[in-house]
C-alpha positions as CSV (number, residue, x, y, z in Angstrom):
1,M,-6.5,10.3,8.2
2,F,-3.7,8.2,6.7
3,T,-1.3,9.6,4.1
4,E,1.3,8.2,1.8
5,S,4.0,9.2,4.3
6,S,2.3,7.4,7.3
7,V,4.4,4.8,8.9
8,V,1.5,2.4,9.0
9,V,0.9,2.8,5.3
10,K,4.5,2.2,4.5
11,A,4.6,-0.9,6.6
12,W,1.6,-2.4,4.8
13,V,3.0,-1.6,1.4
14,R,6.4,-3.2,2.3
15,K,4.7,-6.3,3.7
16,I,2.6,-6.7,0.5
17,N,5.6,-6.1,-1.7
18,E,7.5,-8.8,0.2
19,G,4.7,-11.2,-0.3
20,A,4.1,-11.6,3.4
21,V,0.5,-10.4,3.2
22,S,-2.1,-9.5,0.5
23,V,-4.2,-6.4,0.0
24,D,-7.1,-8.3,1.4
25,D,-5.3,-8.4,4.7
26,V,-5.2,-4.6,5.1
27,P,-7.9,-3.6,7.5
28,A,-10.7,-1.3,6.4
29,L,-9.6,1.3,8.9
30,A,-10.5,4.9,7.9
31,N,-8.7,5.4,4.5
32,L,-5.8,3.0,5.2
33,R,-6.7,0.4,2.5
34,D,-7.4,3.1,-0.1
35,V,-4.0,4.8,0.5
36,V,-2.1,1.5,0.4
37,I,-3.8,0.4,-2.8
38,S,-3.1,3.9,-4.3
39,L,0.6,3.5,-3.5
40,L,0.7,0.0,-4.9
41,D,-0.9,1.1,-8.1
42,D,1.6,4.0,-8.4
43,S,4.5,1.6,-8.0
44,K,3.1,-0.7,-10.7
45,G,2.9,2.2,-13.1
46,D,6.5,3.1,-12.3
47,A,7.7,-0.5,-12.9
48,E,5.9,-0.6,-16.3
49,N,7.6,2.6,-17.4
50,V,11.1,1.3,-16.8
């Protein structure tokens, strides 16, 4: 249902990166949490490769 390009996913990722909320705050709605965690994991890997 949710994809990496979904506005809702991008909003949650941005809020988590800003420190306003944590991953635990993401609702378990369809695959929302899974996609958000996947994007966050991908961004961690990118930061480690810099």
